[in-house]
C-alpha positions in Angstrom: 119.6 31.9 145.5 118.1 28.5 145.9 119.6 27.4 142.6 123.0 28.1 143.9 122.4 26.3 147.2 121.0 23.3 145.4 123.7 23.2 142.8 126.5 23.6 145.3 127.8 20.6 147.1 128.3 22.6 150.3 130.9 24.7 151.8 134.4 23.5 152.1 135.0 25.0 155.4 133.5 27.3 158.0 135.1 30.4 156.3 133.6 29.7 153.0 130.2 29.0 154.7 130.4 32.4 156.4 131.1 34.1 153.0 128.2 32.3 151.4 125.9 33.4 154.3 127.1 37.0 154.0 126.6 37.0 150.2 123.1 35.4 150.6 122.2 38.0 153.3 123.4 40.9 151.0 121.3 39.5 148.1 118.3 39.0 150.4 118.7 42.6 151.7 118.7 43.9 148.1 115.7 41.9 147.3 113.9 43.1 150.4 114.8 46.7 149.5 113.4 46.3 146.0 110.2 44.8 147.4 109.9 47.5 150.0 110.4 50.1 147.3 107.7 48.6 145.3 105.4 48.4 148.3 106.0 52.1 149.2 103.2 53.6 147.2 103.4 57.1 148.8 107.2 57.3 148.2 106.7 56.2 144.6 103.9 58.7 144.1 106.0 61.5 145.5 108.9 60.5 143.3 106.6 60.4 140.3 105.1 63.8 141.2 108.6 65.3 141.6 109.5 63.9 138.1 106.3 65.3 136.6 106.9 68.7 138.3 110.4 68.8 136.8 109.1 67.9 133.4 106.4 70.6 133.7 108.9 73.2 134.8 111.1 72.3 131.8 108.2 72.4 129.5 107.1 75.8 130.9 110.6 77.2 130.3 110.6 75.7 126.8 107.1 77.2 126.0 108.1 80.6 127.3 111.2 80.6 125.2 109.2 79.5 122.1 106.6 82.2 122.8 109.3 84.8 123.2 110.9 83.8 120.0 107.5 83.8 118.2 106.9 87.3 119.6 110.2 88.6 118.4 109.6 87.0 115.0 106.2 88.6 114.7 107.6 91.9 115.8 110.3 91.7 113.2 107.8 90.8 110.5 105.5 93.6 111.5 108.4 96.1 111.4 109.5 94.9 108.0 105.9 95.3 106.7 105.7 98.7 108.2 109.0 99.8 106.6 107.8 98.4 103.3 104.5 100.3 103.5 106.3 103.5 104.5 108.7 103.1 101.6 105.8 102.5 99.1 103.8 105.5 100.5 106.9 107.7 100.2 107.4 106.6 96.6 103.7 107.2 95.8 104.0 110.7 97.4 107.0 111.5 95.4 105.4 110.4 92.2 102.3 112.5 93.0 104.4 115.5 93.9 106.4 115.0 90.6 103.2 114.8 88.6 101.7 117.9 90.3 104.9 119.8 89.7 104.8 118.9 86.0 101.2 119.9 85.8 101.9 123.2 87.6 104.8 123.9 85.2 102.7 123.1 82.2 99.9 125.4 83.5 102.4 128.2 84.2 103.9 127.8 80.8 100.5 128.0 79.1 99.4 131.0 81.2 102.7 132.8 80.4 102.2 132.1 76.7 98.6 133.4 76.9 99.8 136.4 78.8 102.5 137.1 76.2 99.9 136.7 73.4 97.4 139.0 75.1 100.2 141.6 75.8 101.3 141.4 72.2 97.7 141.9 71.0 97.1 144.8 73.4 100.3 146.4 72.3 99.4 146.0 68.6 95.9 147.4 69.3 97.4 150.3 71.2 99.8 151.0 68.4 97.0 150.8 65.9 94.8 153.1 67.9 97.6 155.5 68.5 98.4 155.5 64.7 94.7 156.0 63.9 94.4 158.8 66.5 97.5 160.6 65.3 96.8 160.2 61.6 93.0 160.2 61.6 92.6 163.3 63.7 92.3 166.8 62.1 95.5 168.8 62.3 94.5 171.4 65.0 93.6 168.6 67.5 96.6 166.4 66.6 99.2 168.1 68.9 96.7 168.1 71.8 96.0 164.4 71.2 99.8 163.6 71.1 100.3 165.4 74.4 97.4 163.5 75.9 98.9 160.2 74.8 102.3 161.2 76.3 100.8 162.6 79.5 97.5 160.8 80.2 96.8 162.1 83.7 96.5 165.8 82.9 94.5 164.9 79.9 92.1 162.8 82.0 91.6 165.6 84.5 91.0 168.1 81.7 88.6 165.7 80.0 86.7 165.1 83.3 86.4 168.8 83.8 85.0 169.3 80.3 82.6 166.4 80.8 81.3 168.1 84.0 80.8 171.4 82.2 78.9 169.6 79.4 76.7 167.7 81.8 76.0 170.8 83.9 75.2 172.8 80.7 72.9 170.1 79.4 71.3 169.5 82.8 70.7 173.1 83.7 70.2 175.1 80.4 69.9 178.9 80.6 66.4 180.1 80.2 
């Protein structure tokens, strides 16, 4: 402002002088406003506080969003791990079931073989005993023995009755 006034030779007329005065007043008003703004500590503090509040609000929103995303990410990871563990447990269960089934089939097969073997031996023993009884018995008892083999219940009843007669006769002899 003073540099212009010192460098200028003066106004060339009253109109130009008025324009210079108006321009100088405008510049002086701007300078005073700047100085007043710098001197208004309360206003500057309020403006700074409002800026900090805005920044804090924006930061809060950003942190909430980040926390939400992290929560979703952790939830997704946990769900994936849970599915993987469930899948592995199902596979292990199926493997155990398969092995148990195989063992059960093997045991059933062995038991069936043993049963067939024992049945075969019993049948052979029965045939051998029947053959011995039929051929090793004297002739008068042979038809009775064959009838007893064909019809075992009546033979058992008759045998029990004979046993009772023998026991009673032995236990209580005639005197």
